[in-house]
N, C-alpha and C positions, 0 to 999 in steps of 0.2 A: 553837038550838045554843049550847052554852057553849064559850067559849074562855078560855084562861088569861090572867092579867093580863100575862104576858110578851108574848103575842101582841097583846093590846089596847094595851098601852103601846108596843110596838114599832111598830105602825101609827100611833099617835098621834105618836110621836117622828119617824118618817119623814115624815109629813104636815106636821108643824110645820117640819121642815127644808126641805121642798119649798115651803112657803108663805112662810117668813121668810128663806130663804137664797138668794134669787135673785141672779143676776149674780155668782156665786162668793163671795157673802158667807157667812161662817161663822156658825153659831148655837151658842152655848155650852150645855152641859148644864144649868147652873143657870137659864138663861133659859127653856129648854123646861120644866124642872121647875116653875118658878114660874108660867109661863103656863098649864100644863096640870094644876097641882095634883097633882104626882107627887113622891114621895120622890126627892130627888136621888141618894141612894146606890143605890137600886134602879134608877133610870133609867141611871146610869153602867154598871151591869151589862148592861142591855139594849142600850145604845149600843155596848158592847164586842162583844156578839153580832152586832149589825148591821154593825159594822166588820169582824169576822172573816168574815162572810158576803159581804162585798164591796159592800154597799149605800152605805156612807158612808166618808168619809176624815176623819181627825182632823188638825187643824192646831194646833200649839203656838204659844205666844207671847202677846203682848198682845192681839191680835185673833184669838186662837185659838178653836177650836170645831169644829163638824162641818159638812161639806158633803156633798151627794150625790156618789157616785163616778162616776155616769153620769147622763144626763138622765132626769128623772122619767118621760118617755114610753117609756123603755126598761126600766122596772122593772115587772114584772107583780105583782099582789098574790098570785098563786099562788106565785111565788118567795119572797116575804116570808113567807107563811104556812108554807111548807115549811121555810124556814130557822129559823123561831122555834119550830115545833112540827110534827114530821113525822107526827103522827097525824091532823091535821085533814083533810087531803085524801087519806088512805090508803084503800085498799079494805078491805072487811070480809074476814075469814078465811073461805074457802070450805071449810075442812076439814069432814069428815063427823062430827066429834066430837059435835055436838049433834043429829044426825039429819038425815034428808033434807029435812025441812021447813025447818029452819034454813038449810041450804045454798041452798035455792030462794029463801027470803025474802031472804037476803043478796045473792044474785046478781040477783034480779029487782027488788028495792026499794032496799036500802041502797047497793049498788054503783052503781046508776043515779043515785041522788041524789048520791053522791060524784062521779060522772063529770060531772054537770051543774054541780055546785059548782066543780069544777076548771076546767071550760070557762069559767064565769063569771069566776072569779078570774084565770084566765090572760088573758082578754080585757080585764079591767079593769086599766088602767095607773095607776101612782101619780099621774101628772099628771091623769088623769080624776078620781081620788079627791080629790085636792087641790083641783081646780077646783070640784067639787061642794061641798066644804066651804067654799070661798071664797064661792060663790054663796049658801050657806045663811047665812053670816055677814052678807053684804050685805043679805039680806032682813030680818034681825033689826035691823041698824043703821038701816034705813029707818023702823022703828017706834019707835026710841028717842026719847024726849021729855024735855027738861030742864024 
């Protein structure tokens, strides 16, 4: 499955905020951009989308940046995917324009796949996703040798 960079970077940004913004600590856009090797200008656009969707809050000032607007365990990845790209978890068109076989294939195959994908993404919370990433990082750090 292919996803847009908007979706990919949106998940990266939210996960970075979840990992580095604990205890109401804000994370700045330039910090995320540098850590994740993302263009700061493009990231700011994505952070604006995430803020408009209600996933993050922006704080201004010297220690400004972004924090999650609610606990990571209350944010499902399905919500995030739908906010960033409404086509990812959408059902196929069952119209009869392509013939009966297309309708059957869409209903019996693609729509079932989308349904399972939605269930998976809805069950997966940002906290689970972030913890999985954190565990992957710790496995790699164990193998680091100077």
